[in-house]
VOROLO-128011 format. One record per residue (C-alpha): residue in one letter; y, z negated, x. Coordinates in steps of 0.1 Angstrom, whole numbers, plus 2048, in hexadecimal, padded with zeros to 3 digits. Example, Ala and Ser with C-alpha at 12.3 -4.5 7.8 and 13.67 -1.06 7.14 Angstrom:
// VOROLO-128011
(atom "a", (7D3, 7B2, 87B))
(atom "s", (7F5, 7B9, 889))
***
This chain:
// VOROLO-128011
(atom "x", (D1C, 6D6, 996))
(atom "x", (D0F, 6F2, 980))
(atom "x", (D21, 700, 961))
(atom "x", (D07, 6F0, 94B))
(atom "x", (D0B, 6CE, 95B))
(atom "x", (D31, 6D1, 957))
(atom "x", (D2D, 6DA, 933))
(atom "x", (D16, 6BD, 92C))
(atom "x", (D2E, 6A4, 93D))
(atom "x", (D4B, 6B1, 92A))
(atom "x", (D38, 6AF, 909))
(atom "x", (D2E, 68B, 911))
(atom "x", (D51, 681, 919))
(atom "x", (D5D, 691, 8F9))
(atom "x", (D43, 67D, 8E5))
(atom "x", (D4D, 65D, 8F6))
(atom "x", (D72, 663, 8EE))
(atom "x", (D69, 66C, 8CA))
(atom "x", (D53, 64E, 8C5))
(atom "x", (D6F, 638, 8D3))
(atom "x", (D89, 647, 8BC))
(atom "x", (D73, 643, 89D))
(atom "x", (D66, 620, 8A4))
(atom "x", (D89, 612, 8AC))
(atom "x", (D98, 615, 889))
(atom "x", (D78, 609, 879))
(atom "x", (D79, 5EA, 88F))
(atom "x", (D9D, 5E5, 885))
(atom "x", (D94, 5E7, 860))
(atom "x", (D79, 5CC, 865))
(atom "x", (D90, 5B7, 87B))
(atom "x", (DAD, 5B6, 863))
(atom "x", (D96, 5B0, 845))
(atom "x", (D88, 592, 856))
(atom "x", (DAB, 585, 85F))
(atom "x", (DB7, 58A, 83A))
(atom "x", (D98, 579, 82D))
(atom "x", (D9E, 55B, 844))
(atom "x", (DC2, 558, 83B))
(atom "x", (DBA, 55A, 816))
(atom "x", (DA0, 53F, 81A))
(atom "x", (DB9, 529, 82D))
(atom "x", (DD1, 52C, 80F))
(atom "x", (DB6, 526, 7F5))
(atom "x", (DBA, 54A, 7E8))
(atom "x", (D96, 557, 7E9))
(atom "x", (D98, 570, 7CB))
(atom "x", (D9B, 58E, 7E3))
(atom "x", (D7F, 582, 7FA))
(atom "x", (D63, 596, 7EA))
(atom "x", (D78, 5B6, 7EC))
(atom "x", (D7F, 5B0, 810))
(atom "x", (D5B, 5AA, 817))
(atom "x", (D52, 5CB, 806))
(atom "x", (D6C, 5DD, 81C))
(atom "x", (D5D, 5CE, 83B))
(atom "x", (D39, 5D6, 831))
(atom "x", (D43, 5FA, 82A))
(atom "x", (D54, 5FD, 84C))
(atom "x", (D34, 5EF, 85C))
(atom "x", (D1E, 609, 84B))
(atom "x", (D36, 624, 856))
(atom "x", (D36, 617, 879))
(atom "x", (D10, 618, 87A))
(atom "x", (D11, 63C, 86E))
(atom "x", (D2A, 645, 889))
(atom "x", (D15, 635, 8A3))
(atom "x", (CF7, 648, 897))
(atom "x", (D09, 669, 898))
(atom "x", (D1E, 665, 8B8))
(atom "x", (D08, 64F, 8CE))
(atom "x", (D0C, 65A, 8F3))
(atom "x", (CEF, 649, 904))
(atom "x", (CD3, 64D, 8EB))
(atom "x", (CB4, 663, 8EE))
(atom "x", (CC1, 686, 8E6))
(atom "x", (CA3, 68C, 8D0))
(atom "x", (CA6, 66D, 8BC))
(atom "x", (CB2, 671, 898))
(atom "x", (CD4, 662, 88E))
(atom "x", (CD4, 641, 87B))
(atom "x", (CDB, 643, 856))
(atom "x", (CF1, 62A, 844))
(atom "x", (CD2, 61B, 834))
(atom "x", (CC1, 616, 857))
(atom "x", (CE0, 606, 865))
(atom "x", (CDE, 5E0, 86B))
(atom "x", (CF2, 5CB, 852))
(atom "x", (D00, 5B6, 86E))
(atom "x", (D10, 5C0, 88E))
(atom "x", (CF9, 5BD, 8AC))
(atom "x", (D0D, 5A2, 8BD))
(atom "x", (D12, 58D, 89E))
(atom "x", (D11, 567, 8A4))
(atom "x", (D18, 547, 891))
(atom "x", (D3C, 53C, 88F))
(atom "x", (D48, 52A, 8AE))
(atom "x", (D4E, 505, 8A7))
(atom "x", (D72, 4FA, 8A2))
(atom "x", (D6C, 4DF, 8BC))
(atom "x", (D62, 4F8, 8D7))
(atom "x", (D81, 50D, 8D1))
(atom "x", (D96, 4ED, 8D2))
(atom "x", (D89, 4E4, 8F4))
(atom "x", (D98, 504, 902))
(atom "x", (DBA, 500, 8F1))
(atom "x", (DD5, 508, 90A))
(atom "x", (DC0, 521, 91E))
(atom "x", (DD5, 53F, 925))
(atom "x", (DC5, 561, 91E))
(atom "x", (DD0, 585, 923))
(atom "x", (DC6, 5A1, 90B))
(atom "x", (DC9, 5C4, 91A))
(atom "x", (DC5, 5E0, 901))
(atom "x", (DD8, 601, 8FB))
(atom "x", (DD4, 5FF, 8D5))
(atom "x", (DEF, 5EA, 8C4))
(atom "x", (DD9, 5E1, 8A6))
(atom "x", (DBC, 5D6, 8BD))
(atom "x", (DD4, 5C0, 8D1))
(atom "x", (DE3, 5B1, 8B1))
(atom "x", (DC1, 5A8, 8A2))
(atom "x", (DB3, 599, 8C2))
(atom "x", (DD3, 586, 8CB))
(atom "x", (DD5, 577, 8A7))
(atom "x", (DB1, 56D, 8A7))
(atom "x", (DB3, 55D, 8C9))
(atom "x", (DD3, 54A, 8C2))
(atom "x", (DC4, 53D, 8A2))
(atom "x", (DA7, 52F, 8B8))
(atom "x", (DC1, 51C, 8CC))
(atom "x", (DC6, 532, 8EA))
(atom "x", (DE7, 53D, 8FA))
(atom "x", (DE6, 563, 8FA))
(atom "x", (DFA, 57E, 90B))
(atom "x", (DF3, 5A3, 907))
(atom "x", (DF8, 5C3, 91B))
(atom "x", (DFB, 5E6, 90D))
(atom "x", (DE8, 5F8, 929))
(atom "x", (DD6, 5F3, 949))
(atom "x", (DF5, 5F6, 95F))
(atom "x", (E07, 5DA, 94C))
(atom "x", (DE7, 5C6, 94B))
(atom "x", (DE3, 5C8, 971))
(atom "x", (E07, 5BE, 976))
(atom "x", (E03, 59F, 960))
(atom "x", (DE2, 596, 970))
(atom "x", (DF2, 598, 993))
(atom "x", (E0E, 581, 987))
(atom "x", (DF3, 567, 981))
(atom "x", (DF0, 54B, 969))
(atom "x", (DD3, 557, 953))
(atom "x", (DB2, 545, 94E))
(atom "x", (DA0, 564, 940))
(atom "x", (DA6, 589, 938))
(atom "x", (D98, 59E, 91C))
(atom "x", (D9A, 5C2, 929))
(atom "x", (D95, 5E2, 915))
(atom "x", (D80, 5FC, 927))
(atom "x", (D8E, 61D, 91A))
(atom "x", (DB4, 61F, 920))
(atom "x", (DCA, 63C, 92A))
(atom "x", (DD9, 63C, 94D))
(atom "x", (DC6, 61F, 95D))
(atom "x", (DA5, 617, 94D))
(atom "x", (D97, 5F4, 949))
(atom "x", (D7D, 5FB, 964))
(atom "x", (D98, 605, 97C))
(atom "x", (DAC, 5E5, 974))
(atom "x", (D8C, 5D1, 979))
(atom "x", (D85, 5E0, 99B))
(atom "x", (DA9, 5D9, 9A6))
(atom "x", (DA8, 5B5, 99B))
(atom "x", (D87, 5AE, 9AC))
(atom "x", (D96, 5B7, 9CD))
(atom "x", (DA9, 597, 9CE))
(atom "x", (D9A, 580, 9B3))
(atom "x", (D76, 577, 9AE))
(atom "x", (D63, 573, 98E))
(atom "x", (D66, 54E, 990))
(atom "x", (D8C, 54F, 996))
(atom "x", (D94, 566, 979))
(atom "x", (D79, 56D, 95E))
(atom "x", (D7C, 590, 94F))
(atom "x", (D6B, 59B, 92F))
(atom "x", (D69, 5C0, 928))
(atom "x", (D6E, 5CE, 905))
(atom "x", (D60, 5F0, 8FD))
(atom "x", (D60, 604, 8DD))
(atom "x", (D41, 618, 8E8))
(atom "x", (D1D, 60E, 8E0))
(atom "x", (D13, 61D, 902))
(atom "x", (D06, 605, 91C))
(atom "x", (D14, 619, 939))
(atom "x", (D37, 609, 937))
(atom "x", (D29, 5E6, 936))
(atom "x", (D11, 5ED, 954))
(atom "x", (D2D, 5FC, 969))
(atom "x", (D45, 5E0, 95F))
(atom "x", (D2D, 5C4, 968))
(atom "x", (D26, 5D6, 989))
(atom "x", (D4B, 5D6, 991))
(atom "x", (D4E, 5B0, 98A))
(atom "x", (D53, 5AB, 965))
(atom "x", (D47, 589, 959))
(atom "x", (D3C, 596, 936))
(atom "x", (D42, 5B1, 91C))
(atom "x", (D45, 5B4, 8F7))
(atom "x", (D42, 5D2, 8E0))
(atom "x", (D5C, 5DD, 8C7))
(atom "x", (D60, 5D7, 8AA))
(atom "x", (D61, 5B4, 8B7))
(atom "x", (D4C, 598, 8A8))
(atom "x", (D66, 57D, 8AD))
(atom "x", (D4F, 55F, 8AC))
(atom "x", (D3B, 56F, 8C9))
(atom "x", (D5C, 577, 8DB))
(atom "x", (D68, 553, 8D8))
(atom "x", (D46, 545, 8E3))
(atom "x", (D46, 55B, 902))
(atom "x", (D6A, 552, 90A))
(atom "x", (D61, 52D, 908))
(atom "x", (D43, 532, 91F))
(atom "x", (D57, 544, 93A))
(atom "x", (D74, 52D, 937))
(atom "x", (D5D, 50F, 93D))
(atom "x", (D4E, 520, 95C))
(atom "x", (D71, 528, 968))
(atom "x", (D7C, 504, 964))
(atom "x", (D5D, 4F8, 977))
(atom "x", (D64, 510, 993))
(atom "x", (D88, 504, 995))
(atom "x", (D7C, 4E0, 996))
(atom "x", (D63, 4E8, 9B2))
(atom "x", (D7F, 4F9, 9C6))
(atom "x", (D95, 4DB, 9C1))
(atom "x", (D7A, 4C3, 9CC))
(atom "x", (D74, 4D9, 9EB))
(atom "x", (D99, 4D7, 9F3))
(atom "x", (D99, 4B1, 9EF))
(atom "x", (D7A, 4AF, A05))
(atom "x", (D8A, 4C4, A21))
(atom "x", (DA9, 4AE, A1F))
(atom "x", (D95, 48F, A21))
(atom "x", (D81, 49C, A3F))
(atom "x", (DA0, 4A6, A51))
(atom "x", (DB0, 484, A4B))
(atom "x", (D91, 471, A57))
(atom "x", (D8E, 487, A76))
(atom "x", (DB3, 481, A7E))
(atom "x", (DAF, 45B, A78))
(atom "x", (D91, 45A, A8E))
(atom "x", (DA1, 46F, AA9))
(atom "x", (D80, 480, AAF))
(atom "x", (D69, 49C, AA3))
(atom "x", (D51, 48E, A89))
(atom "x", (D34, 4A1, A79))
(atom "x", (D35, 4A9, A54))
(atom "x", (D16, 493, A4E))
(atom "x", (D29, 475, A5C))
(atom "x", (D47, 47D, A47))
(atom "x", (D31, 47D, A27))
(atom "x", (D22, 45C, A31))
(atom "x", (D44, 44D, A38))
(atom "x", (D50, 458, A16))
(atom "x", (D32, 448, A05))
(atom "x", (D37, 427, A19))
(atom "x", (D5B, 41B, A17))
(atom "x", (D53, 400, A31))
(atom "x", (D48, 41A, A4B))
(atom "x", (D6B, 41D, A5A))
(atom "x", (D7B, 3FB, A61))
(atom "x", (D9C, 3FF, A72))
(atom "x", (D9F, 3DA, A76))
(atom "x", (D85, 3D9, A92))
(atom "x", (D60, 3D2, A93))
(atom "x", (D43, 3D1, AAC))
(atom "x", (D2B, 3EF, AAA))
(atom "x", (D0D, 3F9, ABF))
(atom "x", (D10, 41D, ACB))
(atom "x", (D00, 436, AE3))
(atom "x", (D19, 446, AFA))
(atom "x", (D13, 468, B0A))
(atom "x", (D29, 475, B26))
(atom "x", (D25, 499, B32))
(atom "x", (D39, 4A4, B51))
(atom "x", (D3F, 4C7, B60))
(atom "x", (D33, 4C2, B83))
(atom "x", (D45, 4DA, B9A))
(atom "x", (D68, 4DB, B8C))
(atom "x", (D7A, 4CF, BAB))
(atom "x", (D67, 4E5, BC3))
(atom "x", (D70, 504, BAF))
(atom "x", (D94, 4FA, BA9))
(atom "x", (DA0, 50D, BC8))
(atom "x", (D8D, 52D, BC0))
(atom "x", (D97, 530, B9B))
(atom "x", (DB8, 536, B8B))
(atom "x", (DC4, 51D, B71))
(atom "x", (DBC, 535, B55))
(atom "x", (D98, 53A, B63))
(atom "x", (D93, 514, B66))
(atom "x", (D9F, 50F, B43))
(atom "x", (D89, 52A, B35))
(atom "x", (D6A, 51D, B47))
(atom "x", (D72, 4F9, B3B))
(atom "x", (D77, 504, B17))
(atom "x", (D57, 518, B17))
(atom "x", (D44, 4FA, B21))
(atom "x", (D54, 4DE, B0D))
(atom "x", (D56, 4F1, AED))
(atom "x", (D31, 4FA, AEE))
(atom "x", (D28, 4D6, AF6))
(atom "x", (D3D, 4C8, ADA))
(atom "x", (D2A, 4DF, AC1))
(atom "x", (D09, 4D1, ACE))
(atom "x", (D16, 4AE, AC7))
(atom "x", (D1F, 4B7, AA4))
(atom "x", (CFD, 4C7, A9E))
(atom "x", (CEC, 4A6, AA8))
(atom "x", (D04, 493, A91))
(atom "x", (D17, 481, AAC))
(atom "x", (D3D, 47F, AB0))
(atom "x", (D52, 48B, ACD))
(atom "x", (D66, 46E, AD8))
(atom "x", (D7B, 47E, AF3))
(atom "x", (D7C, 49A, B0D))
(atom "x", (D8C, 48A, B2C))
(atom "x", (D92, 4A4, B46))
(atom "x", (D73, 4B8, B4C))
(atom "x", (D5C, 4A0, B39))
(atom "x", (D51, 49A, B15))
(atom "x", (D4A, 478, B06))
(atom "x", (D35, 476, AE6))
(atom "x", (D2A, 458, AD2))
(atom "x", (D0C, 453, ABB))
(atom "x", (D0D, 436, AA3))
(atom "x", (D32, 439, A9C))
(atom "x", (D41, 438, A83))
(atom "x", (D20, 432, A71))
(atom "x", (D00, 424, A82))
(atom "x", (CDD, 434, A7C))
(atom "x", (CBB, 42B, A88))
(atom "x", (CB6, 44B, A9C))
(atom "x", (CD8, 44A, AAE))
(atom "x", (CC8, 446, AD1))
(atom "x", (CAE, 461, ACA))
(atom "x", (CC8, 47A, ABE))
(atom "x", (CDF, 472, ADC))
(atom "x", (CC4, 479, AF5))
(atom "x", (CB9, 499, AE3))
(atom "x", (CDD, 4A3, AE3))
(atom "x", (CDF, 49F, B08))
(atom "x", (CC0, 4B6, B0D))
(atom "x", (CCF, 4D0, AF5))
(atom "x", (CF0, 4CF, B09))
(atom "x", (CDE, 4D8, B29))
(atom "x", (CCC, 4F4, B17))
(atom "x", (CED, 500, B09))
(atom "x", (CFA, 505, B2C))
(atom "x", (CE5, 525, B2F))
(atom "x", (CFA, 534, B12))
(atom "x", (D1A, 526, B21))
(atom "x", (D13, 537, B42))
(atom "x", (D0B, 558, B32))
(atom "x", (D2E, 557, B23))
(atom "x", (D3C, 54D, B45))
(atom "x", (D2B, 56A, B55))
(atom "x", (D39, 583, B3C))
(atom "x", (D5C, 575, B43))
(atom "x", (D55, 577, B69))
(atom "x", (D56, 551, B6D))
(atom "x", (D3F, 53C, B83))
(atom "x", (D21, 52B, B73))
(atom "x", (D26, 507, B68))
(atom "x", (D0F, 4E9, B69))
(atom "x", (D11, 4C7, B59))
(atom "x", (D03, 4A4, B5F))
(atom "x", (CFE, 48C, B42))
(atom "x", (CFC, 466, B40))
(atom "x", (CF2, 453, B20))
(atom "x", (CF7, 42D, B1B))
(atom "x", (CF3, 415, AFD))
(atom "x", (D06, 3F6, AF5))
(atom "x", (D21, 3E6, ADF))
(atom "x", (D44, 3F2, ADB))
(atom "x", (D63, 3E4, AC9))
(atom "x", (D6D, 3FE, AAF))
(atom "x", (D8C, 3FE, A9B))
(atom "x", (DB0, 40A, A97))
(atom "x", (DC3, 40E, AB7))
(atom "x", (DE8, 417, AB7))
(atom "x", (E02, 414, A9C))
(atom "x", (E11, 428, A80))
(atom "x", (E07, 44D, A80))
(atom "x", (DF8, 448, AA3))
(atom "x", (DDE, 430, A96))
(atom "x", (DBB, 43D, A9E))
(atom "x", (D98, 430, A9A))
(atom "x", (D8A, 42C, ABD))
(atom "x", (D6F, 41A, AD0))
(atom "x", (D72, 405, AEF))
(atom "x", (D55, 3F7, B02))
(atom "x", (D3C, 3F7, B1E))
(atom "x", (D25, 414, B12))
(atom "x", (D3E, 42F, B1A))
(atom "x", (D46, 421, B3C))
(atom "x", (D21, 41C, B44))
(atom "x", (D18, 440, B38))
(atom "x", (D34, 44D, B4F))
(atom "x", (D26, 43A, B6D))
(atom "x", (D03, 446, B65))
(atom "x", (D10, 46A, B63))
(atom "x", (D1F, 468, B86))
(atom "x", (CFB, 465, B93))
(atom "x", (CEF, 484, B7F))
(atom "x", (CEE, 4A5, B90))
(atom "x", (CF3, 4C6, B7E))
(atom "x", (CD8, 4CA, B64))
(atom "x", (CCE, 4A5, B64))
(atom "x", (CCF, 48B, B48))
(atom "x", (CCD, 466, B50))
(atom "x", (CCB, 449, B37))
(atom "x", (CCF, 424, B3A))
(atom "x", (CB3, 40B, B36))
(atom "x", (CBE, 400, B13))
(atom "x", (CBD, 424, B06))
(atom "x", (C9C, 42B, B18))
(atom "x", (C8C, 40D, B06))
(atom "x", (C95, 41C, AE4))
(atom "x", (C8A, 440, AEA))
(atom "x", (C6C, 43A, B01))
(atom "x", (C53, 443, AE6))
(atom "x", (C62, 466, AE0))
(atom "x", (C74, 46F, B01))
(atom "x", (C64, 47F, B1F))
(atom "x", (C71, 46C, B3D))
(atom "x", (C6E, 46C, B63))
(atom "x", (C64, 44A, B72))
(atom "x", (C7F, 430, B6E))
(atom "x", (C92, 427, B8D))
(atom "x", (CAB, 40C, B97))
(atom "x", (CCD, 417, BA3))
(atom "x", (CEE, 407, BA9))
(atom "x", (D08, 417, B93))
(atom "x", (D2B, 41D, BA1))
(atom "x", (D40, 3FE, B9A))
(atom "x", (D22, 3E8, B94))
(atom "x", (D16, 3CC, BAB))
(atom "x", (CF1, 3CB, B9F))
(atom "x", (CD6, 3E5, B9A))
(atom "x", (CD3, 3F7, B79))
(atom "x", (CB4, 407, B6B))
(atom "x", (CB7, 42B, B60))
(atom "x", (C9F, 447, B58))
(atom "x", (CA2, 46D, B59))
(atom "x", (C9B, 480, B39))
(atom "x", (C86, 4A0, B38))
(atom "x", (C82, 4A4, B13))
(atom "x", (C80, 494, AF1))
(atom "x", (C62, 497, AD9))
(atom "x", (C60, 48A, AB5))
(atom "x", (C73, 4A0, A9D))
(atom "x", (C88, 4B0, AB8))
(atom "x", (C6E, 4BF, AD0))
(atom "x", (C87, 4CA, AEA))
(atom "x", (C82, 4CB, B10))
(atom "x", (C96, 4D5, B2F))
(atom "x", (C8B, 4F6, B3E))
(atom "x", (C8F, 4E9, B62))
(atom "x", (C9C, 4CB, B74))
(atom "x", (CA5, 4C4, B98))
(atom "x", (C8B, 4B2, BAC))
(atom "x", (C8F, 48D, BAF))
(atom "x", (C9D, 481, BD0))
***
């Protein structure tokens, strides 16, 4: 930095300090005259009101002259303002805040941080008169200590303070508390915009210029307190929502998508622990070669491979708005239509099965990176009615489903080779218009005495547009 630049910076800093030191007592004269006038009005003693108004007007004219002579961010070639050119009102003047608006925030706890005792006294008295509970701090270090102790709804923070400036306090606070969590309004005695711009960039919610126009200050405090209260209510609702979701998931004993949780909350009858008959689509996916690899892999490797597969498949189920009913051994059982039934349950279940097979490419990439053998799954899908309700007692009570579809889907899955998806006749009849299927064939399912019609799925159209990349040839 050149000598000239250093000199200019030093001169600018001197002008800033001089402007602050001159504006501060003028602001105090205006503030105390307003306080005295209000107190006299409350007592019915208004004889001195005209004299107080003249004092305040004289201070305003002098303030305008000071700003014209000592401005730090104006055009250097611009002439200073004369007292006659100065505006009669302060630039941030506003109508008086209504008594009802202030009353609504009665009880809010504010902190005033200012190194000047008179400034603190004026602001604290005005805020307390408006119904706020107010604490004060004499410098930035004490202010930061009080803020870290917590309990404040809003902070009014002076910018220029010795030791730790208001901007430094602001930067420290914003490391741990957001603008919504703790609103901060900066107060500056300078008419320069640089402090305001820097403060807003650091996370200030607002700023006011000294001498303070108290109706404006109250109005801005009210605005930010209302936003602060709204943010707290939203956070409380989010906590309640998470608690509710965790409770429902625990009660169900299964993973349920957020969309289902919302629907269940909107329909109190969606979860009947007393027992009811529901029509569902069951999907069973099974890891095909677990037993064959058991002798070659360590228990840790077997568990890692199994977790890679089932965790990925469960995420696919959630994406297609199904619910993971259970993970018995090396299989996953998912249900569509439970706890709430939808018209497209069968279509989503079949599309989910296709997506599961496609997901196995990503699963095997992770297996390869972990030096684990590739995995393959077979999938069976079946439709039918189940008995759904509370099973167990006390804190072990869970909402579960019992019925033929899960057993039938398991039997169908035993016929599927790695990479295949087979669906029962009832499911095929529902999705025939959107699904791409191999010719239907008659088989005898394990444990069955008669033939059963099943079809192999190659893809699903409609809104899903998803297809298998390859399938084993039919026998």
